C-alpha distance (Angstrom), angle and dihedral (degrees) to the residues before:
residue distance angle dihedral
M1 . . .
A2 3.87 . .
F3 3.77 122.7 .
E4 3.81 120.0 -146.2
G5 3.69 135.0 -163.4
E6 3.83 131.5 28.0
G7 3.80 112.9 0.4
A8 3.78 92.0 13.7
S9 3.85 92.0 140.5
E10 3.88 92.0 45.9
A11 3.77 117.3 105.0
K12 3.77 111.3 -107.6
L13 3.80 93.7 -155.3
S14 3.76 125.4 38.8
F15 3.72 143.9 154.1
A16 3.82 119.7 -132.4
P17 3.78 139.8 149.0
A18 3.78 114.7 -87.7
P19 3.75 117.5 -94.6
T20 3.89 114.6 -108.8
E21 3.86 90.2 -114.0
F22 3.86 86.3 62.6
A23 3.77 94.0 59.5
S24 3.76 110.0 158.5
R25 3.80 119.4 -136.3
D26 3.69 122.7 -131.3
I27 3.76 117.7 -99.7
D28 3.82 115.9 -118.3
M29 3.81 116.9 -179.3
N30 3.90 89.9 -166.3
G31 3.78 91.2 -136.9
R32 3.78 96.3 -52.8
D33 3.79 116.4 146.9
A34 3.86 111.4 -117.3
F35 3.75 90.5 -159.8
A36 3.90 89.9 58.6
L37 3.86 89.5 51.6
T38 3.83 93.3 47.5
E39 3.77 124.3 124.9
R40 3.88 116.7 -173.4
G41 3.81 94.3 -15.9
V42 3.94 94.7 -49.2
C43 3.82 131.0 97.1
Y44 3.85 109.6 -157.7
I45 3.76 101.0 -147.4
L46 3.83 101.2 173.0
S47 3.79 134.5 3.2
E48 3.82 113.2 173.6
T49 3.80 137.1 162.1
L50 3.74 123.7 -170.3
I51 3.77 123.1 -168.2
D52 3.77 123.8 -162.1
L53 3.76 112.0 -160.4
S54 3.82 96.2 165.2
G55 3.85 97.9 90.5
P56 3.80 134.0 63.0
V57 3.82 90.2 -90.9
Q58 3.80 128.5 43.7
V59 3.84 110.7 -113.7
F60 3.76 120.3 -157.9
R61 3.84 118.6 -166.7
T62 3.84 118.2 -170.5
R63 3.78 128.0 -177.3
L64 3.80 127.2 -179.2
V65 3.79 123.9 -171.8
Q66 3.75 118.8 -175.1
Q67 3.81 136.9 162.2
V68 3.77 125.9 -145.7
T69 3.77 107.9 -133.1
G70 3.77 101.4 168.5
S71 3.84 140.3 21.9
D72 3.81 91.4 -102.5
G73 3.82 87.6 63.3
L74 3.82 95.2 58.2
Q75 3.78 99.1 80.9
P76 3.85 97.9 47.0
T77 3.84 93.9 49.2
A78 3.82 96.4 41.5
S79 3.84 91.7 81.7
F80 3.70 139.0 21.1
E81 3.86 136.3 -161.1
I82 3.78 126.7 -134.3
V83 3.77 118.4 -167.7
F84 3.80 122.4 -161.0
D85 3.82 140.1 145.7
P86 3.84 108.0 -119.6
A87 3.79 87.3 -164.2
H88 3.70 90.8 67.5
E89 3.80 108.5 9.7
R90 3.75 138.3 55.5
L91 3.93 121.0 -146.6
V92 3.79 122.2 -149.9
I93 3.83 115.5 -177.2
H94 3.79 109.9 -155.9
T95 3.85 101.4 -178.4
A96 3.73 147.1 -20.4
S97 3.80 118.3 -172.2
V98 3.79 143.4 160.1
L99 3.78 123.9 -137.1
R100 3.72 110.2 -150.1
N101 3.78 124.8 168.6
G102 3.77 91.2 -13.2
E103 3.78 93.6 -54.0
R104 3.85 121.5 112.9
R105 3.86 111.7 -136.7
G106 3.76 116.8 -167.7
P107 3.84 131.1 179.0
P108 3.88 113.8 -62.3
V109 3.79 115.6 -89.5
R110 3.81 110.2 -108.2
R111 3.72 111.8 -136.9
R112 3.70 125.6 -163.9
S113 3.71 115.3 -125.8
S114 3.75 132.7 -170.5
C115 3.69 128.3 -148.9
C116 3.72 126.7 -153.1
A117 3.76 126.8 -157.2
V118 3.78 112.4 -119.3
S119 3.78 115.8 -145.2
């Protein structure tokens, strides 16, 4: 599919560090029991969307924090869907991570490798 018009050569999906103005706050449950707040094996701790309309382009920032509390919550939290229109929008993914046993696990770091022919 070809894109035409302004920004046609610009990537419509990219991965980049979050800008400093999008600093995420730490999550504090304040002693609340995630298991008591569970629905179908998932505790939805934070769901927030911030919209910046002050610049030349609208910027939407979305953050979802959820905790799996039962086996029935594994499947729904194992994947997520992002819907956007590449004809009019650009998507930048800043991070996706899993916190397990106090350790944050993110996506694997992709390393460039080179291969040389051996004669």
